[in-house]
Every structure is written in structure tokens, then in C-alpha cells.
C-alpha positions in Angstrom: -237.1 127.2 -75.2 -236.9 127.0 -78.9 -236.3 130.5 -81.2 -236.9 130.5 -84.9 -234.2 129.7 -87.2 -235.5 131.8 -90.4 -234.1 128.7 -92.8 -236.0 126.6 -90.4 -239.0 128.6 -90.8 -238.6 128.7 -94.5 -238.3 125.1 -94.9 -241.4 124.2 -93.1 -243.1 126.0 -95.4 -241.9 123.3 -97.7 -242.9 120.1 -95.4 -240.0 120.4 -93.1 -241.3 119.3 -89.8 -241.0 120.9 -86.4 -240.1 118.3 -83.8 -239.6 118.2 -80.5 -235.4 117.9 -79.5 -236.7 115.9 -75.9 -236.0 112.3 -75.3 -238.4 110.0 -77.4 -240.0 112.6 -79.5 -242.3 112.1 -82.1 -242.5 113.5 -85.8 -244.6 116.3 -85.7 -247.0 117.2 -88.6 -245.3 120.1 -91.1 -247.0 123.3 -91.3 -247.8 122.9 -95.1 -249.2 119.5 -94.4 -251.6 120.3 -91.3 -252.7 123.6 -93.2 -253.9 121.0 -96.1 -255.7 118.8 -94.4 -259.4 118.9 -93.3 -259.5 119.3 -89.9 -260.8 115.2 -89.2 -257.8 114.2 -90.8 -255.4 116.4 -89.4 -256.5 114.8 -86.1 -255.7 111.0 -87.7 -252.5 111.9 -89.2 -251.4 113.7 -85.4 -248.2 112.3 -83.2 -248.0 112.2 -80.0 -245.8 114.5 -79.3 -246.7 117.2 -81.8 -245.9 120.8 -80.6 -248.3 122.6 -82.9 -250.9 122.7 -85.2 -248.9 124.0 -88.3 -249.7 127.6 -88.2 -246.4 129.0 -88.1 -245.4 132.9 -87.1 -244.2 135.3 -89.8 -240.7 136.0 -90.2 -241.5 139.5 -88.6 -241.8 137.1 -85.1 -238.8 136.6 -83.6 -239.4 135.4 -79.7 -238.7 131.9 -78.6 -242.1 129.7 -79.4 -243.2 126.3 -77.7 -241.5 123.5 -77.2 -243.2 120.2 -75.5 -241.8 118.7 -72.4 -242.7 115.4 -72.1 -239.5 114.0 -70.7 -242.0 112.3 -68.1 -239.9 111.7 -64.8 -239.9 108.0 -63.8 -240.0 108.3 -60.2 -241.3 111.3 -58.0 -239.4 113.8 -56.0 -241.0 115.0 -53.1 -239.7 117.4 -50.2 -239.2 117.2 -46.7 -241.8 117.5 -44.6 -245.5 118.8 -45.3 -245.7 121.3 -48.1 -246.4 125.2 -47.4 -250.2 124.9 -48.2 -250.5 122.6 -45.4 -248.4 124.2 -43.0 -250.4 127.4 -43.5 -253.2 125.6 -42.0 -251.5 123.9 -39.4 -251.8 120.7 -41.2 -255.2 120.6 -40.5 -258.7 120.4 -42.7 -259.2 123.2 -45.2 -262.2 125.4 -44.4 -263.6 128.8 -45.0 -261.8 130.4 -42.2 -258.1 129.4 -43.5 -258.6 129.0 -47.4 -257.2 132.3 -47.9 -254.0 131.1 -46.0 -254.0 128.1 -47.7 -254.4 129.7 -51.2 -251.4 132.8 -50.3 -249.3 129.6 -49.6 -250.3 127.8 -52.7 -249.3 130.6 -54.7 -246.2 131.3 -53.6 -244.8 127.6 -54.1 -245.6 128.5 -57.1 -244.6 131.7 -58.2 -241.0 131.5 -59.0 -241.7 129.2 -61.9 -245.3 131.0 -62.8 -243.5 134.4 -63.0 -240.7 133.2 -65.7 -243.4 131.4 -67.4 -245.7 134.3 -67.9 -243.3 137.5 -67.6 -239.6 135.9 -69.4 -240.8 133.5 -71.9 -238.0 133.9 -73.6 -235.8 132.1 -70.9 -238.7 129.6 -69.5 -237.4 125.8 -70.0 -240.4 123.7 -68.8 -238.3 120.7 -68.9 -235.6 122.4 -66.6 -237.8 124.0 -64.6 -239.6 120.4 -63.6 -242.5 121.2 -65.6 -244.7 118.7 -68.4 -247.1 118.7 -70.7 -249.5 116.1 -71.6 -249.6 114.4 -75.2 -251.9 114.6 -78.0 -253.0 118.0 -77.9 -250.4 119.4 -80.9 -253.2 119.5 -83.5 -255.0 122.5 -81.0 -252.2 123.8 -80.2 -250.4 127.5 -81.2 -247.2 127.3 -82.4 -245.6 130.2 -79.6 -247.6 129.3 -76.4 -248.8 125.9 -76.9 -252.2 127.0 -76.2 -255.7 125.7 -77.3 -259.0 127.5 -77.6 -261.3 127.4 -74.5 -264.2 130.2 -74.7 -265.6 133.0 -76.2 -267.6 135.7 -73.8 -269.7 139.1 -74.7 -270.3 142.3 -72.3 -273.6 140.7 -71.6 -271.4 138.7 -69.7 -269.4 141.3 -67.6 -271.7 144.3 -67.2 -270.7 147.5 -65.7 -266.8 146.5 -66.6 -266.5 148.5 -69.6 -266.1 145.7 -71.5 -265.4 146.6 -75.6 -265.6 143.6 -77.4 -266.3 139.8 -77.2 -262.9 138.2 -76.2 -261.9 134.5 -76.9 -259.9 133.0 -74.1 -257.0 130.4 -74.9 -255.2 128.1 -72.5 -252.1 125.9 -72.0 -251.7 123.8 -68.7 -248.6 122.2 -67.1 -247.8 119.4 -65.0 -245.5 119.4 -61.7 -242.8 116.5 -61.5 -245.1 114.7 -58.9 -247.7 114.9 -61.4 -246.0 114.2 -64.7 -245.0 110.8 -63.2 -248.9 110.1 -63.6 -248.6 111.1 -67.4 -245.5 108.6 -67.8 -247.7 105.7 -66.0 -251.0 106.6 -67.8 -249.8 107.2 -71.3 -246.2 105.3 -71.2 -242.8 106.4 -72.4 -244.4 107.0 -76.3 -247.9 107.8 -75.3 -249.0 105.2 -78.0 -250.5 102.9 -75.9 -252.5 104.2 -72.6 -253.1 101.8 -69.5 -257.1 102.7 -69.5 -258.0 101.8 -66.2 -258.3 103.9 -62.5 -254.7 102.9 -61.2 -252.8 104.5 -63.8 -254.7 107.8 -63.9 -254.6 108.9 -60.4 -252.0 111.4 -59.2 -249.9 111.2 -56.3 -250.8 113.5 -52.9 -248.6 117.2 -53.6 -249.4 116.8 -57.3 -250.2 120.4 -59.5 -251.4 121.4 -62.2 -251.5 124.5 -63.4 -253.1 126.0 -66.4 -252.8 130.1 -67.6 -255.8 131.4 -69.6 -255.1 133.9 -72.4 -257.8 136.7 -73.1 -258.1 137.9 -76.6 -259.9 140.5 -78.6 -262.0 139.0 -81.4 -262.4 142.6 -83.1 -259.4 143.5 -85.3 -259.8 146.7 -85.0 -259.1 146.5 -81.0 -256.4 144.1 -80.7 -255.5 146.1 -77.1 -256.8 148.2 -74.6 -260.3 146.5 -75.1 -261.2 146.0 -71.6 -259.9 148.6 -68.5 -259.9 145.7 -66.2 -256.7 144.1 -67.8 -254.6 147.2 -67.9 -251.2 146.6 -66.8 -251.6 142.6 -67.8 -249.2 140.5 -69.0 -249.3 140.1 -72.7 -248.6 137.2 -74.8 -248.6 137.0 -78.7 -250.1 133.8 -80.2 -251.1 132.4 -83.2 -254.3 131.8 -83.7 -257.8 133.2 -85.3 -258.8 136.9 -84.2 -262.5 135.4 -84.6 -262.5 131.9 -83.7 -266.7 131.7 -85.0 -266.0 133.8 -88.4 -267.9 132.0 -91.0 -266.1 131.1 -93.5 -263.6 130.4 -90.9 -260.1 132.5 -90.4 -256.6 131.0 -90.4 -254.4 131.4 -87.1 -252.4 135.0 -87.3 -250.2 136.6 -84.9 -252.6 138.2 -82.6 -251.8 139.2 -78.6 -253.6 138.6 -75.7 -253.5 139.0 -72.2 -253.2 136.5 -69.3 -256.3 137.0 -67.1 -256.8 133.4 -65.1 -254.3 131.1 -63.5 -255.8 128.4 -62.4 -253.6 126.0 -59.6 -255.2 122.4 -58.5 -253.3 120.4 -55.8 -254.0 116.8 -54.8 -254.3 116.9 -51.0 -255.9 114.2 -49.7 -255.0 115.0 -46.1 -256.3 119.1 -46.6 -259.3 117.4 -48.8 -260.4 114.0 -47.7 -264.0 114.1 -49.3 -262.6 114.8 -52.6 -258.9 114.3 -52.5 -257.9 117.6 -54.3 -257.7 121.1 -53.6 -258.9 124.2 -56.8 -257.8 128.0 -56.7 -258.5 130.4 -58.6 -256.3 133.6 -59.4 -257.6 136.5 -61.5 -255.5 139.8 -62.7 -256.7 142.7 -60.6 -255.2 145.6 -61.9 -255.7 147.6 -58.8 -253.7 145.0 -56.7 -250.6 145.9 -55.1 -247.3 144.3 -56.3 -244.4 145.1 -58.7 -245.4 143.4 -61.5 -248.1 141.5 -63.2 -248.0 138.3 -61.4 -248.3 140.1 -58.0 -251.8 141.4 -59.5 -252.7 137.6 -59.9 -255.2 137.0 -56.9 -257.4 134.8 -55.5 -260.8 134.5 -56.8 -261.2 131.3 -54.6 -260.7 127.8 -53.4 -262.8 125.3 -53.8 -262.8 121.7 -52.2 -266.1 120.0 -52.3 -269.3 120.4 -54.0 -271.5 121.5 -51.3 -274.4 119.0 -52.2 -276.2 120.2 -48.8 -275.9 123.8 -49.8 -278.0 123.6 -52.9 -278.2 126.8 -54.5 -277.7 128.6 -51.4 -274.2 130.4 -51.8 -275.1 131.5 -47.6 -274.5 128.0 -47.1 -271.3 127.1 -48.8 -269.0 125.1 -46.6 -266.6 123.5 -48.9 -265.7 127.1 -50.9 -264.2 130.2 -50.3 -264.6 133.3 -52.5 -262.4 136.2 -52.2 -264.3 139.7 -51.2 -261.8 141.5 -52.5 -261.7 140.0 -56.4 -262.1 141.9 -58.8 -266.0 142.9 -60.0 -265.8 141.3 -63.3 -264.5 137.9 -61.7 -267.3 137.5 -59.5 -269.8 138.0 -62.5 -269.0 134.5 -63.4 -269.0 132.5 -60.3 -271.3 129.2 -60.8 -274.3 127.8 -59.5 -274.5 129.4 -56.1 -271.9 131.0 -56.4 -269.3 128.3 -56.4 -265.8 128.8 -57.6 -266.0 129.7 -61.5 -263.6 131.7 -63.2 -263.9 134.1 -66.1 -262.4 131.4 -68.6 -264.2 128.5 -67.0 -267.8 128.7 -68.6 -269.9 127.9 -65.5 -273.1 130.1 -67.3 -274.6 129.2 -69.9 -277.8 129.2 -72.2 -280.0 126.3 -70.7 -283.8 124.9 -71.0 -285.8 123.1 -68.4 -289.6 123.0 -67.7 -290.2 124.0 -71.0 -288.5 127.3 -70.3 -284.8 129.2 -71.8 -282.4 131.1 -69.9 -279.4 132.8 -70.8 -276.4 132.8 -68.7 -277.7 130.5 -66.6 -275.4 129.4 -63.4 -275.3 125.5 -63.9 -271.4 124.7 -63.1 -268.6 124.9 -61.3 -264.7 124.2 -60.9 -265.4 121.1 -59.3 -268.5 119.6 -60.9 -267.0 119.8 -64.5 -264.3 118.1 -63.0 -266.0 115.8 -61.1 -267.3 114.1 -64.9 -263.0 113.0 -65.6 -263.8 109.6 -66.8 -263.4 107.4 -70.0 -265.7 104.3 -71.0 -263.0 102.1 -72.9 -266.5 100.7 -74.8 -268.0 103.5 -75.7 -264.2 105.4 -76.5 -265.9 108.5 -74.7 -267.2 110.2 -71.7 -270.5 109.3 -70.5 -271.9 112.2 -68.9 -271.4 115.4 -70.0 -269.1 118.2 -68.4 -272.4 120.1 -67.5 -275.8 119.3 -66.1 -277.7 117.5 -69.1 -279.2 114.3 -71.0 -277.2 111.9 -72.2 -277.6 111.2 -76.2 -275.7 108.2 -77.9 -275.1 110.9 -80.9 -272.8 114.0 -81.2 -271.8 116.0 -79.4 -273.3 113.3 -76.8 -275.8 115.4 -75.1 -279.2 116.8 -75.5 -279.3 120.0 -77.4 -282.7 122.2 -77.3 -283.8 125.1 -78.8 -285.3 128.1 -77.7 -288.8 126.7 -76.9 -287.0 123.5 -74.9 -287.5 121.2 -77.3 -285.0 118.7 -78.4 -283.5 120.4 -81.9 -279.9 118.8 -83.2 -279.1 122.2 -84.1 -280.4 123.9 -80.9 -277.7 126.1 -79.1 -279.1 125.6 -75.6 -278.1 122.4 -73.3 -281.8 120.1 -72.6 -281.2 120.4 -68.5 -282.5 118.6 -65.8 -284.2 121.1 -63.4 -281.7 122.9 -61.2 -281.4 120.9 -57.6 -283.3 118.2 -59.2 -281.9 114.6 -58.7 -280.7 114.3 -62.2 -279.3 117.7 -61.7 -277.3 116.8 -58.3 -275.6 114.3 -60.7 -273.0 116.9 -60.9 -272.9 118.2 -57.4 -271.8 115.4 -55.6 -268.2 114.8 -53.8 -266.5 111.7 -55.2 -262.7 110.8 -55.2 -260.9 110.6 -58.0 -261.1 107.0 -58.0 -265.0 107.0 -58.5 -266.4 107.3 -61.9 -269.4 109.6 -62.5 -271.3 106.3 -64.4 -270.8 102.6 -63.9 -268.6 101.0 -66.9 -266.2 103.9 -67.1 -263.1 104.3 -65.4 -262.4 107.8 -63.2 -259.3 109.9 -64.4 -258.8 112.1 -60.9 -260.5 115.1 -62.0 -257.8 115.5 -65.0 -260.5 116.7 -68.1 -257.4 116.8 -70.0 -257.0 113.3 -70.1 -260.9 113.0 -70.6 -262.5 115.7 -72.4 -259.1 116.2 -75.1 -256.3 113.9 -74.9 -258.0 110.6 -74.8 -260.9 111.6 -77.8 -257.6 113.0 -80.1 -255.7 109.7 -79.0 -258.3 107.5 -80.4 -259.2 109.2 -83.6 -255.4 109.1 -84.6 -254.8 105.4 -83.5 -257.8 103.4 -83.7 -257.9 100.7 -86.4 -261.3 101.6 -87.8 -260.0 104.7 -88.7 -263.0 106.6 -86.9 -263.7 109.9 -84.9 -263.7 109.2 -81.4 -267.4 110.2 -80.9 -267.6 113.3 -79.2 -264.6 114.7 -81.3 -267.2 117.2 -82.5 -266.6 119.4 -79.5 -263.3 120.4 -80.3 -262.4 122.0 -83.6 -259.2 122.9 -85.1 -258.1 126.5 -85.5 -258.8 127.4 -89.0 -262.7 126.0 -88.7 -265.3 127.6 -87.7 -266.3 126.9 -83.7 -269.5 126.2 -83.0 -269.0 125.1 -79.2 -267.6 126.6 -76.4 -263.9 124.7 -76.4 -263.4 124.7 -72.6 -266.6 123.2 -71.5 -268.6 121.8 -75.1 -271.1 124.2 -74.3 -272.8 124.9 -77.8 -271.8 128.9 -78.4 -274.8 131.3 -78.3 -276.5 132.8 -81.4 -278.4 135.9 -79.5 -279.2 136.9 -76.2 -283.1 137.7 -76.4 -284.6 135.2 -74.0 -284.5 135.8 -70.1 -282.1 135.9 -67.9 -281.6 133.6 -65.1 -284.3 134.5 -62.5 -282.7 132.3 -59.3 -280.9 135.7 -57.9 -277.2 134.9 -59.3 
């Protein structure tokens, strides 16, 4: 883990670059250059192993900073015998009766590294621990933890929980050594010329990917203690704008957030043959027993399929287990038909269908969103949006509507197929990770970092036409006003003055 040297920090503002010390590192943009560049220019000037967006902490900060782990392994090293999560279900198929045991074993498997990452960051060395990061996200990353912007949520999403502010979320993703082999296979050693096909984007059995989500207040008068449910949660300092929706935009500043959600996904074709993956979300529970904040991260649920036959009826879910003991706030953001989705995940959105507008409508889930992971090499984009919607050639790549349900490029609602319709169910079918949602695209095995972020940023930085990736509008750098949720791409709402969802969720 890198620490700041004050001389280096001072020189950085005079265009000294902050570069990775790992083998094969590429030069990062300097703080001075990145700050003065427009968003598109900064993204076009980005390098694959750039570590941050150029906004460095003030001299008052003396803690560790993010170091990109990108010396991806050349071979996979598997443990002898079945992994503990499969042992927990007797090497059979996962189901609603044994999913809790699977979840507990999966959490235990990552506990030593997750606890150090979250609670002992000064001694966290990702490369030494065998965990790695994806390339090309440096222009979005904060300098301290390597997080990038995700979503914004207000009290209307979490009624009755004592939430005092609107909060934003930031996330950072790590791949274990088995998963990181796919990063090397797909991107190559220098990440400049990825192999754009399905075969090279597939993850090996037992690959694990984790993501930490950090929640922070957008109210400068309430930097901490703004939500009782987060009492005792781990706190992370980050270099982020306090309010990413501010207009004019705010520059990032040193600001504290709470580690609230931790996602773990594992490639497990034996336990989950229909999709090949098992998704689990941990959430912070202030009332859970334990010696520290990591112990208090409890399962919200587990998902291993899209439950096409269940429709909107949560009682019929057979490929999803929700923890009945999960804290209230975490259950308020479950997706369509109560499919798994955490507080960070944006599975409830403002949509229109059949000429009516709905606020906070459940229209997604973990697996339905990730099943859209694909890339078109002819269009240089994802052909289907992450959420049920209608295709559009123009940015942002799907149709936007106004409150009256009419097409409107400046709208803040997703024009959506009716829930349960054939067009809607395109997002709720089981597919394996090597099957793209749309013909003519290649599948990226449920990895949205590939398709929704990294490939767009790679294309923007390297294409000879010097053009932005078609859906780049969905991504915003710190220092510019955010219009879209940076995690799901959904338009951010302006008001909540239309009917709430009327389907019982």
C-alpha cells in the first residue's frame, strides 16, 4: 500500500505523475493535467493502469492511498478438493433451503482479506494478497481507495429508517487470482488491445469477484451520523465531490463514507448450472453480533437465477433466497418480485409504461442487470441497457421519457416495457455467461465492469477516430455534474411527485 511522501505530493501539482509500481505500469495522468482537462479530453488521455483521476488528498491526509493491482497471474492456482461453499451444500445444487449455508461459507472464505481491506487498509496489499483490479477506470477513481461513483438515494427510498440526508455511493471491485486470469486473457499484459470475443472473457470455475460499496452524505453540514442504521460501520476517507449532482459541479474533497454493502459473486457451474454464477450481497447490520464491523456484515440474500416463471410473485422464487433477518433498510431496495438487490444497486427506478409514470418502481435485480453484460464490436457499445427499456441509437443508448410517458431526450424516466411483458422478460431469462443477450454481440460472462465501464473507456482512449464511445454519456468524471446513476445508468430523478409503484412492492 502506498503512502504519501509530501515532496511527491507537492510535485504532483506541478505535473509529476502518480504511477503504479507494479510490473508493466503505464504512466498515470498528473493531478494538474487531469483537473484542467474537460471530461472527454481526460478520458481520451487516460492510460490503462492509471491509478486515480488526479484529485489528490490535501497535505493534512497522511494515510495510505490506492495502488492499482494489475500484475495479473498467468496461471490459475486452485485449491485441492471442492471449495468450502460447495462443501456447505454437500456438492449439490444450491436451493432456497441450503442457500444460507452456502452464503455463510462464501463469506468465511473471503473474510481474512475482506477484513483487512475494510478495517486495516494501511496494511492492505492487494497484489501480495492475490487480489487484482480491472484496467482503464483510473479517470474515474478516487485516489485513496480507488472507488468510483455509483448512485444517489434519498429518504423516500428508505422510509421509516431515520435517514436524515440524501447519500451517494462509491464502489471498488477486486478479482481473486482465479478471476484475474481472465483479466489477463482478455486484456493482455498491457491492456491496450483486448481480445474482443466470448472465449477470452469467460471466468474459470471458482473465480471470485468482490465489490465494496461506501455510502456518504451529500450534505456538508452532516458528514457523519446521518443514518442510525450505520452506527458502528467501518469508515473510509475518500476524495470525492460531496454532492455529485451539484450545478455548477464540485471538485472532489476529502470526505468520509461508511462501508455498507459488500457483494461477492462466484463462478459455480456445479451449484448453479443454469447461469453458472452465484451472487451474494452482504449488508451492514448495526444490531448483529460480532467483534467488529466486518462481523456485522450479514447476508441480505443469494441469487443464482432470474426466476422467469415466478414473474412478480415473490412467493414463487426458487432461484433466490432472501435473509428474513436482514435489516429493514436493506430490504427496501429489493428488485422486481423481491429478487436480490442491495441498497447500492439501483433496482428501483423512475419508469413509465402504458402512458403512466411510476417512481421507485422495482425493475431489476442483481442477475437480471448483470445478464446484459455484452459488447458489440461493430457498434462499440452494449446493445441492451442494464434495465428493461427500449433501444435507441443516440446517447444514452435507451429511450428516455417525461412524466407524461412521452419520448423526451431530456426526460428523467426510463421508457419501459410493461412489467411481465415479453419485452420486459428479456431481462429476466436465464442465460449462461457465454450467451449474449443480443445477436451480434459477445458475452462478457456477467461482468459489467467489462461492458458498462472498462470497454467504453478503453475505446474512448484508443480508437483512431478520436471519438467517444457511444454510451460514454452515462459515465461522469468527478468535477462534472452527474445526470445518470453511475452504477446502473438510470436517469437521476428530479422530483417524486408522481404515484409510487402500485404492484405491492
